[in-house]
ChimeraX commands (.cxc) that place a marker at each C-alpha (Angstrom):
marker #1 position 204.17,11.83,111.37 radius 0.5
marker #1 position 201.29,12.72,108.96 radius 0.5
marker #1 position 197.93,13.35,110.63 radius 0.5
marker #1 position 195.58,10.21,110.57 radius 0.5
marker #1 position 192.45,10.50,108.46 radius 0.5
marker #1 position 189.53,8.50,108.39 radius 0.5
marker #1 position 190.55,6.39,111.38 radius 0.5
marker #1 position 188.60,5.94,114.49 radius 0.5
marker #1 position 190.45,5.58,117.83 radius 0.5
marker #1 position 188.35,5.46,121.09 radius 0.5
marker #1 position 189.46,7.86,123.75 radius 0.5
marker #1 position 190.67,5.28,126.17 radius 0.5
marker #1 position 192.73,3.46,123.56 radius 0.5
marker #1 position 196.56,3.90,123.74 radius 0.5
marker #1 position 197.91,4.18,120.24 radius 0.5
marker #1 position 201.84,5.01,119.75 radius 0.5
marker #1 position 202.34,8.26,117.88 radius 0.5
marker #1 position 204.60,6.39,115.33 radius 0.5
marker #1 position 202.07,3.48,114.72 radius 0.5
marker #1 position 200.50,3.63,111.20 radius 0.5
marker #1 position 196.85,2.96,110.76 radius 0.5
marker #1 position 195.22,2.71,107.24 radius 0.5
marker #1 position 192.19,4.64,106.32 radius 0.5
marker #1 position 188.91,3.12,107.73 radius 0.5
marker #1 position 190.64,1.52,110.72 radius 0.5
marker #1 position 189.06,1.66,114.22 radius 0.5
marker #1 position 190.80,0.88,117.56 radius 0.5
marker #1 position 188.27,0.40,120.16 radius 0.5
marker #1 position 188.17,1.04,124.21 radius 0.5
marker #1 position 191.44,0.09,126.14 radius 0.5
marker #1 position 193.14,-1.39,123.13 radius 0.5
marker #1 position 196.84,-0.73,122.74 radius 0.5
marker #1 position 198.77,-0.43,119.47 radius 0.5
marker #1 position 202.71,-0.12,120.16 radius 0.5
marker #1 position 205.37,1.71,118.56 radius 0.5
marker #1 position 206.16,1.00,114.83 radius 0.5
marker #1 position 203.10,-1.25,114.35 radius 0.5
marker #1 position 201.67,-1.01,110.82 radius 0.5
marker #1 position 197.90,-1.65,110.32 radius 0.5
marker #1 position 196.36,-1.77,106.71 radius 0.5
marker #1 position 193.11,-0.40,105.73 radius 0.5
marker #1 position 189.81,-1.08,107.31 radius 0.5
marker #1 position 191.31,-3.05,110.10 radius 0.5
marker #1 position 189.42,-3.51,113.58 radius 0.5
marker #1 position 191.20,-3.70,116.84 radius 0.5
marker #1 position 188.72,-4.66,119.63 radius 0.5
marker #1 position 188.28,-3.76,123.20 radius 0.5
marker #1 position 191.57,-4.58,125.29 radius 0.5
marker #1 position 193.32,-6.08,122.41 radius 0.5
marker #1 position 197.19,-5.56,122.32 radius 0.5
marker #1 position 199.15,-5.05,119.12 radius 0.5
marker #1 position 202.84,-5.37,119.63 radius 0.5
marker #1 position 205.84,-3.35,118.58 radius 0.5
marker #1 position 206.37,-3.60,114.66 radius 0.5
marker #1 position 203.49,-5.99,114.22 radius 0.5
marker #1 position 202.31,-5.81,110.70 radius 0.5
marker #1 position 198.53,-6.19,109.65 radius 0.5
marker #1 position 197.27,-6.15,106.33 radius 0.5
marker #1 position 194.11,-4.72,104.99 radius 0.5
marker #1 position 190.80,-5.73,106.47 radius 0.5
marker #1 position 191.90,-7.64,109.52 radius 0.5
marker #1 position 189.98,-8.19,112.58 radius 0.5
marker #1 position 191.59,-8.47,116.04 radius 0.5
marker #1 position 188.65,-9.31,118.45 radius 0.5
marker #1 position 188.37,-8.37,122.07 radius 0.5
marker #1 position 191.40,-9.04,124.43 radius 0.5
marker #1 position 193.56,-10.67,121.74 radius 0.5
marker #1 position 197.29,-10.45,122.28 radius 0.5
marker #1 position 199.21,-10.01,119.03 radius 0.5
marker #1 position 202.83,-9.98,120.07 radius 0.5
marker #1 position 205.79,-8.87,117.99 radius 0.5
marker #1 position 207.21,-9.83,115.44 radius 0.5
marker #1 position 203.86,-11.36,114.32 radius 0.5
marker #1 position 202.86,-10.66,110.65 radius 0.5
marker #1 position 199.09,-11.04,109.51 radius 0.5
marker #1 position 198.14,-10.74,105.78 radius 0.5
marker #1 position 195.10,-9.28,104.42 radius 0.5
marker #1 position 191.84,-10.33,105.76 radius 0.5
marker #1 position 192.89,-12.36,108.80 radius 0.5
marker #1 position 190.62,-12.98,111.76 radius 0.5
marker #1 position 191.90,-13.18,115.19 radius 0.5
marker #1 position 189.09,-14.29,117.81 radius 0.5
marker #1 position 188.62,-13.14,121.19 radius 0.5
marker #1 position 191.40,-13.73,123.71 radius 0.5
marker #1 position 193.68,-15.39,121.10 radius 0.5
marker #1 position 197.26,-15.26,122.04 radius 0.5
marker #1 position 200.15,-15.16,119.45 radius 0.5
marker #1 position 203.29,-15.75,121.36 radius 0.5
marker #1 position 206.97,-14.62,120.62 radius 0.5
marker #1 position 209.24,-16.45,123.14 radius 0.5
marker #1 position 210.32,-20.13,122.48 radius 0.5
marker #1 position 211.91,-20.52,125.90 radius 0.5
marker #1 position 210.26,-17.97,128.27 radius 0.5
marker #1 position 211.94,-16.98,131.38 radius 0.5
marker #1 position 211.61,-13.99,133.78 radius 0.5
marker #1 position 215.14,-14.37,135.00 radius 0.5
marker #1 position 218.53,-15.13,133.32 radius 0.5
marker #1 position 220.61,-18.20,134.58 radius 0.5
marker #1 position 222.47,-16.02,137.12 radius 0.5
marker #1 position 219.11,-14.67,138.60 radius 0.5
marker #1 position 219.23,-11.31,137.05 radius 0.5
marker #1 position 215.94,-10.11,135.44 radius 0.5
marker #1 position 215.65,-10.48,131.75 radius 0.5
marker #1 position 215.87,-7.50,129.64 radius 0.5
marker #1 position 214.73,-6.92,126.10 radius 0.5
marker #1 position 218.40,-7.63,125.03 radius 0.5
marker #1 position 218.46,-11.09,126.72 radius 0.5
marker #1 position 216.21,-12.97,124.31 radius 0.5
marker #1 position 215.23,-12.79,120.67 radius 0.5
marker #1 position 211.49,-12.75,119.76 radius 0.5
marker #1 position 210.07,-15.05,117.05 radius 0.5
marker #1 position 207.04,-14.52,115.41 radius 0.5
marker #1 position 203.89,-16.19,114.07 radius 0.5
marker #1 position 202.94,-15.45,110.63 radius 0.5
marker #1 position 199.38,-15.85,109.14 radius 0.5
marker #1 position 198.41,-16.02,105.58 radius 0.5
marker #1 position 195.66,-14.28,103.79 radius 0.5
marker #1 position 192.01,-14.94,104.93 radius 0.5
marker #1 position 192.91,-17.28,107.76 radius 0.5
marker #1 position 191.02,-17.43,110.95 radius 0.5
marker #1 position 192.06,-18.19,114.50 radius 0.5
marker #1 position 189.27,-19.08,116.77 radius 0.5
marker #1 position 188.47,-17.58,120.39 radius 0.5
marker #1 position 191.18,-18.36,123.19 radius 0.5
marker #1 position 193.46,-20.31,120.65 radius 0.5
marker #1 position 197.15,-19.90,121.37 radius 0.5
marker #1 position 199.74,-20.03,118.63 radius 0.5
marker #1 position 203.23,-20.80,119.80 radius 0.5
marker #1 position 205.83,-19.10,117.78 radius 0.5
marker #1 position 207.40,-19.65,115.31 radius 0.5
marker #1 position 204.67,-21.16,113.23 radius 0.5
marker #1 position 203.08,-20.07,110.09 radius 0.5
marker #1 position 199.32,-20.33,109.51 radius 0.5
marker #1 position 198.54,-20.84,105.73 radius 0.5
marker #1 position 196.11,-18.66,103.75 radius 0.5
marker #1 position 192.38,-19.40,104.46 radius 0.5
marker #1 position 193.30,-22.06,107.19 radius 0.5
marker #1 position 191.06,-22.22,110.26 radius 0.5
marker #1 position 192.31,-22.95,113.93 radius 0.5
marker #1 position 189.21,-23.80,116.01 radius 0.5
marker #1 position 188.53,-22.18,119.28 radius 0.5
marker #1 position 190.76,-23.25,122.20 radius 0.5
marker #1 position 193.35,-24.93,120.08 radius 0.5
marker #1 position 197.23,-24.83,120.76 radius 0.5
marker #1 position 199.24,-24.60,117.30 radius 0.5
marker #1 position 202.65,-25.78,117.85 radius 0.5
marker #1 position 203.56,-26.68,114.27 radius 0.5
marker #1 position 203.01,-24.92,110.69 radius 0.5
marker #1 position 199.39,-25.08,109.43 radius 0.5
marker #1 position 198.61,-25.80,105.76 radius 0.5
marker #1 position 196.74,-23.69,103.57 radius 0.5
marker #1 position 192.80,-24.30,103.79 radius 0.5
marker #1 position 193.43,-26.71,106.75 radius 0.5
marker #1 position 191.00,-27.04,109.46 radius 0.5
marker #1 position 192.80,-27.74,112.85 radius 0.5
marker #1 position 191.45,-28.39,116.28 radius 0.5
marker #1 position 192.94,-29.71,119.74 radius 0.5
marker #1 position 195.83,-29.61,122.03 radius 0.5
marker #1 position 198.18,-29.89,120.22 radius 0.5
marker #1 position 196.18,-28.81,117.28 radius 0.5
marker #1 position 195.96,-31.28,114.36 radius 0.5
marker #1 position 194.25,-31.25,111.01 radius 0.5
marker #1 position 190.59,-32.21,111.11 radius 0.5
marker #1 position 189.82,-31.56,107.41 radius 0.5
marker #1 position 189.67,-28.88,104.93 radius 0.5
marker #1 position 187.97,-25.56,104.48 radius 0.5
marker #1 position 187.34,-23.10,101.57 radius 0.5
marker #1 position 187.36,-19.32,101.46 radius 0.5
marker #1 position 183.86,-19.33,103.07 radius 0.5
marker #1 position 185.35,-21.18,106.15 radius 0.5
marker #1 position 182.70,-24.01,105.70 radius 0.5
marker #1 position 184.31,-27.49,105.63 radius 0.5
marker #1 position 184.83,-29.07,102.27 radius 0.5
marker #1 position 182.93,-32.13,101.10 radius 0.5
marker #1 position 184.97,-35.06,99.48 radius 0.5
marker #1 position 184.15,-35.68,95.97 radius 0.5
marker #1 position 186.09,-38.12,93.68 radius 0.5
marker #1 position 189.61,-39.52,94.91 radius 0.5
marker #1 position 191.53,-36.36,96.15 radius 0.5
marker #1 position 188.98,-33.87,94.95 radius 0.5
marker #1 position 187.26,-31.62,97.61 radius 0.5
marker #1 position 184.01,-29.27,96.87 radius 0.5
marker #1 position 183.26,-26.16,98.77 radius 0.5
marker #1 position 179.35,-26.51,99.55 radius 0.5
marker #1 position 178.95,-22.77,99.34 radius 0.5
marker #1 position 180.86,-21.58,96.44 radius 0.5
marker #1 position 181.11,-24.91,94.52 radius 0.5
marker #1 position 184.86,-24.34,94.03 radius 0.5
marker #1 position 187.04,-27.47,93.57 radius 0.5
marker #1 position 190.27,-28.29,95.42 radius 0.5
marker #1 position 192.87,-30.99,94.80 radius 0.5
marker #1 position 194.54,-32.71,97.59 radius 0.5
marker #1 position 198.24,-34.12,97.25 radius 0.5
marker #1 position 200.77,-35.01,99.96 radius 0.5
marker #1 position 198.76,-33.39,102.72 radius 0.5
marker #1 position 198.45,-30.11,100.86 radius 0.5
marker #1 position 195.29,-28.56,99.21 radius 0.5
marker #1 position 195.31,-26.49,96.00 radius 0.5
marker #1 position 192.40,-24.74,94.58 radius 0.5
marker #1 position 191.50,-25.42,90.90 radius 0.5
marker #1 position 191.26,-22.85,88.48 radius 0.5
marker #1 position 188.64,-23.05,85.75 radius 0.5
marker link #1:1,2 radius 0.2
marker link #1:2,3 radius 0.2
marker link #1:3,4 radius 0.2
marker link #1:4,5 radius 0.2
marker link #1:5,6 radius 0.2
marker link #1:6,7 radius 0.2
marker link #1:7,8 radius 0.2
marker link #1:8,9 radius 0.2
marker link #1:9,10 radius 0.2
marker link #1:10,11 radius 0.2
marker link #1:11,12 radius 0.2
marker link #1:12,13 radius 0.2
marker link #1:13,14 radius 0.2
marker link #1:14,15 radius 0.2
marker link #1:15,16 radius 0.2
marker link #1:16,17 radius 0.2
marker link #1:17,18 radius 0.2
marker link #1:18,19 radius 0.2
marker link #1:19,20 radius 0.2
marker link #1:20,21 radius 0.2
marker link #1:21,22 radius 0.2
marker link #1:22,23 radius 0.2
marker link #1:23,24 radius 0.2
marker link #1:24,25 radius 0.2
marker link #1:25,26 radius 0.2
marker link #1:26,27 radius 0.2
marker link #1:27,28 radius 0.2
marker link #1:28,29 radius 0.2
marker link #1:29,30 radius 0.2
marker link #1:30,31 radius 0.2
marker link #1:31,32 radius 0.2
marker link #1:32,33 radius 0.2
marker link #1:33,34 radius 0.2
marker link #1:34,35 radius 0.2
marker link #1:35,36 radius 0.2
marker link #1:36,37 radius 0.2
marker link #1:37,38 radius 0.2
marker link #1:38,39 radius 0.2
marker link #1:39,40 radius 0.2
marker link #1:40,41 radius 0.2
marker link #1:41,42 radius 0.2
marker link #1:42,43 radius 0.2
marker link #1:43,44 radius 0.2
marker link #1:44,45 radius 0.2
marker link #1:45,46 radius 0.2
marker link #1:46,47 radius 0.2
marker link #1:47,48 radius 0.2
marker link #1:48,49 radius 0.2
marker link #1:49,50 radius 0.2
marker link #1:50,51 radius 0.2
marker link #1:51,52 radius 0.2
marker link #1:52,53 radius 0.2
marker link #1:53,54 radius 0.2
marker link #1:54,55 radius 0.2
marker link #1:55,56 radius 0.2
marker link #1:56,57 radius 0.2
marker link #1:57,58 radius 0.2
marker link #1:58,59 radius 0.2
marker link #1:59,60 radius 0.2
marker link #1:60,61 radius 0.2
marker link #1:61,62 radius 0.2
marker link #1:62,63 radius 0.2
marker link #1:63,64 radius 0.2
marker link #1:64,65 radius 0.2
marker link #1:65,66 radius 0.2
marker link #1:66,67 radius 0.2
marker link #1:67,68 radius 0.2
marker link #1:68,69 radius 0.2
marker link #1:69,70 radius 0.2
marker link #1:70,71 radius 0.2
marker link #1:71,72 radius 0.2
marker link #1:72,73 radius 0.2
marker link #1:73,74 radius 0.2
marker link #1:74,75 radius 0.2
marker link #1:75,76 radius 0.2
marker link #1:76,77 radius 0.2
marker link #1:77,78 radius 0.2
marker link #1:78,79 radius 0.2
marker link #1:79,80 radius 0.2
marker link #1:80,81 radius 0.2
marker link #1:81,82 radius 0.2
marker link #1:82,83 radius 0.2
marker link #1:83,84 radius 0.2
marker link #1:84,85 radius 0.2
marker link #1:85,86 radius 0.2
marker link #1:86,87 radius 0.2
marker link #1:87,88 radius 0.2
marker link #1:88,89 radius 0.2
marker link #1:89,90 radius 0.2
marker link #1:90,91 radius 0.2
marker link #1:91,92 radius 0.2
marker link #1:92,93 radius 0.2
marker link #1:93,94 radius 0.2
marker link #1:94,95 radius 0.2
marker link #1:95,96 radius 0.2
marker link #1:96,97 radius 0.2
marker link #1:97,98 radius 0.2
marker link #1:98,99 radius 0.2
marker link #1:99,100 radius 0.2
marker link #1:100,101 radius 0.2
marker link #1:101,102 radius 0.2
marker link #1:102,103 radius 0.2
marker link #1:103,104 radius 0.2
marker link #1:104,105 radius 0.2
marker link #1:105,106 radius 0.2
marker link #1:106,107 radius 0.2
marker link #1:107,108 radius 0.2
marker link #1:108,109 radius 0.2
marker link #1:109,110 radius 0.2
marker link #1:110,111 radius 0.2
marker link #1:111,112 radius 0.2
marker link #1:112,113 radius 0.2
marker link #1:113,114 radius 0.2
marker link #1:114,115 radius 0.2
marker link #1:115,116 radius 0.2
marker link #1:116,117 radius 0.2
marker link #1:117,118 radius 0.2
marker link #1:118,119 radius 0.2
marker link #1:119,120 radius 0.2
marker link #1:120,121 radius 0.2
marker link #1:121,122 radius 0.2
marker link #1:122,123 radius 0.2
marker link #1:123,124 radius 0.2
marker link #1:124,125 radius 0.2
marker link #1:125,126 radius 0.2
marker link #1:126,127 radius 0.2
marker link #1:127,128 radius 0.2
marker link #1:128,129 radius 0.2
marker link #1:129,130 radius 0.2
marker link #1:130,131 radius 0.2
marker link #1:131,132 radius 0.2
marker link #1:132,133 radius 0.2
marker link #1:133,134 radius 0.2
marker link #1:134,135 radius 0.2
marker link #1:135,136 radius 0.2
marker link #1:136,137 radius 0.2
marker link #1:137,138 radius 0.2
marker link #1:138,139 radius 0.2
marker link #1:139,140 radius 0.2
marker link #1:140,141 radius 0.2
marker link #1:141,142 radius 0.2
marker link #1:142,143 radius 0.2
marker link #1:143,144 radius 0.2
marker link #1:144,145 radius 0.2
marker link #1:145,146 radius 0.2
marker link #1:146,147 radius 0.2
marker link #1:147,148 radius 0.2
marker link #1:148,149 radius 0.2
marker link #1:149,150 radius 0.2
marker link #1:150,151 radius 0.2
marker link #1:151,152 radius 0.2
marker link #1:152,153 radius 0.2
marker link #1:153,154 radius 0.2
marker link #1:154,155 radius 0.2
marker link #1:155,156 radius 0.2
marker link #1:156,157 radius 0.2
marker link #1:157,158 radius 0.2
marker link #1:158,159 radius 0.2
marker link #1:159,160 radius 0.2
marker link #1:160,161 radius 0.2
marker link #1:161,162 radius 0.2
marker link #1:162,163 radius 0.2
marker link #1:163,164 radius 0.2
marker link #1:164,165 radius 0.2
marker link #1:165,166 radius 0.2
marker link #1:166,167 radius 0.2
marker link #1:167,168 radius 0.2
marker link #1:168,169 radius 0.2
marker link #1:169,170 radius 0.2
marker link #1:170,171 radius 0.2
marker link #1:171,172 radius 0.2
marker link #1:172,173 radius 0.2
marker link #1:173,174 radius 0.2
marker link #1:174,175 radius 0.2
marker link #1:175,176 radius 0.2
marker link #1:176,177 radius 0.2
marker link #1:177,178 radius 0.2
marker link #1:178,179 radius 0.2
marker link #1:179,180 radius 0.2
marker link #1:180,181 radius 0.2
marker link #1:181,182 radius 0.2
marker link #1:182,183 radius 0.2
marker link #1:183,184 radius 0.2
marker link #1:184,185 radius 0.2
marker link #1:185,186 radius 0.2
marker link #1:186,187 radius 0.2
marker link #1:187,188 radius 0.2
marker link #1:188,189 radius 0.2
marker link #1:189,190 radius 0.2
marker link #1:190,191 radius 0.2
marker link #1:191,192 radius 0.2
marker link #1:192,193 radius 0.2
marker link #1:193,194 radius 0.2
marker link #1:194,195 radius 0.2
marker link #1:195,196 radius 0.2
marker link #1:196,197 radius 0.2
marker link #1:197,198 radius 0.2
marker link #1:198,199 radius 0.2
marker link #1:199,200 radius 0.2
marker link #1:200,201 radius 0.2
marker link #1:201,202 radius 0.2
view
């Protein structure tokens, strides 16, 4: 493996030799990055966080303290994972097989959580795989996501349900005319149709 340049790894962190870390990436105290994981440029892995085997992170991702990102999760650029978030990978978890023997890695097939560009997962939320979180969506703190989340959606609760829409700034959008939503920060316009939101281009 080529030497890691412009990467900060705390002495107490555990980073596999074959994990790939992009320039500017930081892995903080007691964090673990497993074999085959790929982290893009300028990522931050907080204290005690876990990045599973083969997990893929894009550029500029933040995984906050004690978050658990299990394989085979895929995070696009600019994804925010809040403190103590869990991205699961086992639809039918069991410690033992039907015959009572201990389950091994060969006795089940992991399924992953996929998160689109710029999306945010709030503190202590759980995403139950397999689910896809659309780009720029926001999952509120403490939520449990059990079905796909559309792009720009704001979801909350147990199970998580859509409560509104957000723009790239993360601020709730304001309704304008029929089917039109406006970002109060950027002024960007979005059009809602069939429970999906599309940003209008000028």
